[in-house]
N, C-alpha and C positions, 0 to 999 in steps of 0.2 A: 398681825403685828405683835400681838401679845405672845403668840407661840414662838415667834422669832426671838423676842426678847428673853423668853425663858430658856431657849436653846443657848443663846449667847452667855447668859448668866451661868448655866450649868457648865459650859465649856471652860469659862474662866476659873470656876471652882475646881474642875478636874485637872487642868494643866498645872495647877499650883501644888497638887498633892505630890508626896514623895513617891508613891506607887507609879504614877504616870512618868515621872522623871527616870525611875529605874527601868521601866519598860522601854522607854525611848532610847536609853543608853544601850540596853541589850540589843535592840534592833539595829542600831548603828554598828555595833561590833559584829553582828551576824552578817550584815552587808559587806563589811570590810573583809571578813573571813571568806565569804563567797567569792569576792573579787580576787583575793590572793589564790584561792583554789582554782579559779578559772584560768588565771595566768599560768599557774604551774601545770595545769592540765594541758594547756596549749603547747607546752614545751615537751610533753610526753609523746612517745611514739604511739600512734593509734592506727587502726585500719578501718576503711570505710568503702562503701560501694558508690560508683559514679557512672554516669552516662557521658561518654566522651563523644563529642561531635566530630564528624568526618567531613572535611572540606578538601576536595580534589580540585586544584586550580590549574590553569594553563591547558585546559581541555579544548582542542580545536573545534570550531563550529561544525566541521564535517564529521566529527566522531560521534557515534551513537553506541552506548553501552548495550550489549546483548543481555548480560545479567548485571543489574544495577548495583552500585556500591551501597553498603548500609549507611543510613543517616547517622546512626549512633552505634557505639560499641560499649557493652557493659563490662566494667573492669572493677577489680578489687585492689586497692592501693594501700600501702603502709608508709606513713611519714609522720613528721611532727604535726601535732594537732593544729598549730597556727597555720601551717602551709595548707593542710587539707581544708581548714575552715575558710581560708581565703579563696581556695578554688571553688568551694561550694557556694559561698556568698556571692562572689564576683562572676561566677560562671565562666571561668577562664579555661576549663578543661576542653580543649578543642585541638584536633590534629589538622594541620595544613600540609597537604601532600602535593608535590609537584608532579603532575601527570607525566611529563617528559622524562622524569628520572626513572620511571618504572614501567614504561610502555615500549613494546616492540613487537612487530609482526602480528598485530591484532590481539595482543594479550597485555593487560595491565597486571603486573605480578609484584607483590610484596611478600618476602619471606617472613617467617615467624620472628626472626631476630630484627629485621627491618621494621616490622609493624610494632613490636614491643618498644623499640627505640623511639619511634614516633609518638607512641602513647606516653612513654616516660617523659619526653620533652614537654608534653602538655602540662605536666605537674611539676617539673623541675628535677634536677640531677639528684637531689636527696631522697626522692621517692623510690620505693621498692614496689614493683609490680607483682602481685600475688596470683592473679588469674584474669583471664579475658574470655569474653563470649565468642570471639573470633580469633583464631591463632594465625591466620594468614589471609591475604587477599589475592584471588586469581579471578580477574574479570575480563571476559571476552568483549571485544568491541569491533565495530565495522565502520568503514568510511563510506559505505553505500547509504543513500537516503532510504527512508522507510517506504514501504509499498502498502497501499490500502487494499485489504483483502476482505471480501464479504464474509459475514458470519451466518452459519446455519445452526438452527436450534435442534438439539437432540433431546427429546423428551417423550415421556409416556403420560399423556394427559387424558383424564376421563371426567366428563361433567356429571353433576348430580342428576337424579331422576327429574325429568321434565325440563332439562336444560340442554343446550347444545353449544359446542365450541365453534365459533364462526371463523372461517378462514384458517390460514396457517399462522401459528404463533411467530411473531417477529421480534428480532433482537434490536435493542436500542443502545448504542448505534448499530446501524446495519452493517457497517464495516469498521475494521480496526487497522491501525498502522502496525506493520510487521517489520522488525529489524533483524537482519541476519546476514550472514555471508552469502555470496552469490550462489554457491552450490546448494544451500538450504533454501534460500529465498525463491529460487526458480521452481522448486518442487511443491510449494504451497499455493494452492488455488482456492481453498476454502479453509475457514477456521471454524471449529465446532465447539459448542458449549459442552461442559460436562453433562452427561446424561442425568436427568432428574425425573422424578415421578410425582404427580399430584392426582389425587382421586377426589371424587365428590365435589367438584368445583361448583360453587353456588353462584358466583358472580365474577365479573371481569377482574383480573388481578395482574399486578406487576411482580415478577419474581427475579431476584438478583442471583445471577449464576456466574461462576468462574468459567473461563475458557480452558479447553483441554490444551495443555502445554505441548509444544513441539521442541524436541531437543535442538539446541543451537539457535533458537529464535526467541525474541521477546515481543509480546503483544502490548500495545498501548491504545486503549486501556486493556487490562487483563480480566476485567469483570464487566458484564453487560446486564441490561435489564430486559427480560423477556416479557412481552405484553401478550396476555391471553385474553381473548374477547369471548365472554360467555353471555349467552342470551337465553331468556325463557322461551319455551315452545308454546305456540298459541294454536288452538284448534280452529279450523276453518272448513266450511261446507259450501260447495259450489254446485251449480247445475250445468252439466256438460252435455252437448249434443253428441249422440252416439254415431260413430263412424261405421259404415257398412263396408265390409271387405269381401273380395272374391265372388261377387255375384256374376253368374254367367251372362253372356250377351243375350239379349232378348228377354231377360228376366229382371224383376225388381222386387225389393223387399220393403214392405211398409211396417214400421215398428210402432208399438203402442206400450208405453210412451216413447217418443223419439229422443227424449233426454233421460239422463241418469244423475242421481245425486252422488257426489263424491266427497269423501271426508279425508282430511289430512292435517298434519301439523307443520307449521312453518316457524322459523325464527321471528321474533316480534318485529325486527326491522324489515322483514320481507313480507309482512302481512298485506300491505297495500300493493306491493309489486306483483305478487302471485295472482295470476288470472287464469281463466278457463283455458287459455291457449297453452298453458304449461302442462295440461293433463289431457290424455286421449283415452276415450273408452271405445272399445271395438266390439261389434257384433259380426261374426264370421259366418258366411253362408255355408261353409263346409261343416259347421257344427249342427246343421239341421238334423233333427231326428224324427222318424216317422211316428213315434208314439207320443209325442208332446208337441204342443203348439207354442212353446216358449223357446227362446233363443238365448243361450248363456252370454254374459258380458265379460269382457276381459280388459285389463288395463294395457294400454299401449305406451307411447312415449310419455315421459314425465320429467319434470324438473328435479334435479338431484337434491334441492333444498326442501322438497316435500317429503315429510317423514310419515310412516305408518299410514300410507295411502291405501284406501279401500273404496270399492263401489258399494253403496248401501243396498242396492238391488242386484241380486246375482243374475237376473235374467229379465227379458221383456217378451211380451207377446208379439207375434208377427203375422203378416199376411203375405203370401207369395203371389205376385202379379206378373202375368206375361204381357210383354209390350207388343 
């Protein structure tokens, strides 16, 4: 309370001084001058950049644009400052275009002069149009409904060491709507992503990719997410019964041992699913040699998910028995 009283007392002393009164008078005149300058400036011709909204109305429900109209057009306009300030603050710069006035035979067409006139109407007749980002509008459209077409991924994908890419990369969504005239639509059976490359993939990832455009067609959406499933490889070792092949009638082979240890790598998700039934180790009677009592082992059928597959023993002892 003591500090507040001191501040109040100091303020009463300051505002009664001649210096404070002169400063206050000066600030008032500065504010008045700034107001007059602002009013005069609004009456001067100035130029500025604007984003003009594009609204095409009276579009029939059956019409689908093949190339979409722009949402906005960038323009440079010269006019009185008051008019441009009003357009900027109120956001009134917007073109309203009647679809029926400019459409015929599958094409919506506005010439440069027609488009400039529509833009100028968005600002008023006193405005001068200096430049535009679009000089005309030519938009193809179709009355045919869209057709859902499957998406195929075009990519060169390589996992990091000790990893594997599981399955075929899938696009999300798996299909897109295609809008085109009949002669183009009937030729499209697949939609492809733009080809992309990823190396040393360490983990599963989602990649956003554009679709490869087809002349005369529009895709919705035009961008898809490619899901790449990457898994670590896990070492596994199993004991497999050796299969004996090509033994003549009346003969038999006894192997020592009758089993063989097999080593391979599998994706982590397949670790429990991989069994000894997915690996076949073979001893072939035709490989018998007179100078050795060992029979070489070979790999037979195998699951394609088993990588770096090898038999830990290259041969087994055998005894030939006549039945």
